[in-house]
N, C-alpha and C positions, 0 to 999 in steps of 0.2 A: 433387125432383131425382132424377137417375139413380142416385146412390149413396146413397140415403138410406132404401131398402128393406130388406127381410128379408135379402138378400145380403150386406150390408155392417156389420150392425150390431157385428160383433167386431172390425172394423178398428181399430186404434190407431196404426199408424204407416205410412209409405208402403211398406214391403216386404210389408205385409198386402195391398196391392191387387192384384186380379187379375180380368181379364174373364170367366173361365169363371164365376164366382160370380153374375154377371148372368143367365147364362142358366140356371145349374142351382143355385139357392140351397139345395136340399136334399142336394145330391150329396156324397159324400165330397170333401174339398179338402185337399190338402197341397201345399207347393212342391215337395218331393222324397217320392214315395210310399215308405213304409217296404217292406222288401223282401217281406215277408209278402202285404202289399196288392197290390204290383206283380205277383208271382206268381199272383195270383188272375185275372189277366187272360190270356186264351188267347194274344193276340199276344206277351206278355213270354215265356211258357214257349216258344212256337214259335221265337222268335228265338235262345233259349239253346240249344235243341236242334239248330237249324241253324247255329250259330256257325261250326264246322268247314268247311263248305261254304262260307259267306259269306267266311271268312276266306282260303281257299285260292283262290278265284277272284278276289275283289276287290283284296285287297292288293297283288298284282302289276301292277294297273292304275294305282296311284298310283306305284309304285317304278320301273315300267319305262317309263311315258309321261309326259312333262313336262306341267305346266300349260298351257304355251302350246300344245303340240300338241293337247291336248284341245279348247282353246278355238277352235282353227283346225278340228278335225275335227267338232266338235258346237257349233255357235253357240247360246249360251244355256244351255248345260248347266253352264258354269263360273260361280259365283255373282259378281256384280258388286257385292255388298254392301260397304260399307265398314266393317265392325265391327272388322277388325284390318288390319294391313299386309298387302299382298300376298303376301309371303313369310312371314306368320305364321299364315295361315288358307286352306286349299284346300278348298273345298266343291264336288263334283262330283256332279250329279243322276244318280239312277237313273231316277227318274220324278217328273215336277213337274206337277201339275195335270193328270194324265192323259196327259201326253205323255212317252213313253218315249225314254230315251237309247238310241237303236237300235245305234249303234257300240259300246257299252259292253254292251249285251245279247249282241251277237254273240260277245264276248269272255269274256261270264260268263252263259250261258243258264240254267243252273240257279239262279243267285241271282235273275234277273229272273223266272223261273218262280215261285219261292218266295215272291217279293213280291206277285206278281200273284194268288196263291192266297188272300191275306188280304183278306177282306171289309171289315176296319177301313180298309183302305187302297184297294183296288181299287172299292170302292162308297162312296167318300167323297170329296167335290169338294174338300175342305180339306187333303187329304193330300199330302205330299210324303216322297220318300225320298232321301237323299243320302249319299254318302261325305264325311266330314269329317277332314282331316288338320290337327293343330295342331303347330305348329313349336315347338321350345324357345325359350324367352323369349317367346312371344307373349302377348297379351292380347286378349280380345274386349270390347268396350265393354259397359255395361250397354245391355240392350235388352228389348223386349216381343215375344212372339208373338201371333198373332190367334186370338181364340176363335171357335167352339168346338172345341177339340182337346186332346189331350195329346201328349207327345214322348216317344219311347223311344230310349235311346242303347245299342246293342249294341257291346260293346268288341272290336275286332278286334286290336288291337295297342296294349299299355300296358306297355312295358318298365320304366316308373318309376311304380309304382301312387300313390306319395305326392307325385308332382311336379306334377301336373296337377290343378286345382280347378274345380267347377262351383258357383257360388253361385246359388242360387235363392230369392228373397225374403231371409229372414234364416237360411236353411239352406244348409250347405256339403256337398258329397260329392265322393268321388274315384271314379275308375273302377277296376274290376277286370276284367282279361282274361276274357272268355268270359261276363260276366254282363251283364244289361240293367239300366239305371236307367230308371225312369219318372218324369218330373216334369211339372209344369205350367208350359209356357213363357210362359203368359200372365202370370205373376208376373215382376218384373225380374229378369233373370239375366246372369250375366257368367262369363267363363272365365279363368284363367290358367294358365301353364305356366312351372315354374321349374327344368326339368330340362334334359337335353343330349339327348334323343332324342324323335322325334316321337310322338304319341299318335292313333291312327286309330279312330274309331267309325262304325258305320252308324246314321245318325239317320232316324228315321221320325216324321213328323207324321200321326197318325191320330185318326179320329173319336172324340169323348168317348163313353164308354159311355152316358151319359145324353142323348145326342143323339137326339131325336125327329123330326127332318126326314124325311119320307116318301121323299125321294130318296137318303137314306143308310141302305140296308139292311145295315148294319154288323155285326149279328149278335150284339151284346153286351148284357150285362145291366147295367142301372143299378146302380152301386154308392152307396149312401145313406150319410148320416152316421150314425154310432151313436147 
């Protein structure tokens, strides 16, 4: 059976299940990576160092242009997923499976250039980068991401740091403006927001550091379990 091997012997409850373990049974694994581990990844440090540029260019694109206008100008760039109400969650792509949101990149050229410079994204066929705006009162249903990948959230606007929560497996985290959260979205995960102001992150799905697919020249070093 698929889940009877070395990958899964430590699983004792549904929140332990994650599909990255099937690909990388010897790799370091955690629903939410501890900050020290997260900052061992070049992409995490790069995003934090670049946060002022991303924030300055990308936030106005959500504040000054409506979801409907984006959907009209860039068909396919506005998420059609039904994880939350339309007003609760607004996901706008920067690049999705190698297809760039060209109108967005015309308005935010430095941001697109910086994203494109990262081999973990540009040389990875499973990568996506999106702006994600979570409205007050919104909840995202529990869902899984697809392996093999990891997820990074760079906080662009978090006016109420304790109001919005990310649950991944059995762990819970909050966002802090300017910092990156690295998490394994192949664990079941969900989001809730009990505040009164929106939260905005730049989300990146990038190649897992232990991915050995020859088509994925992502330049990372595999992080093994201690």
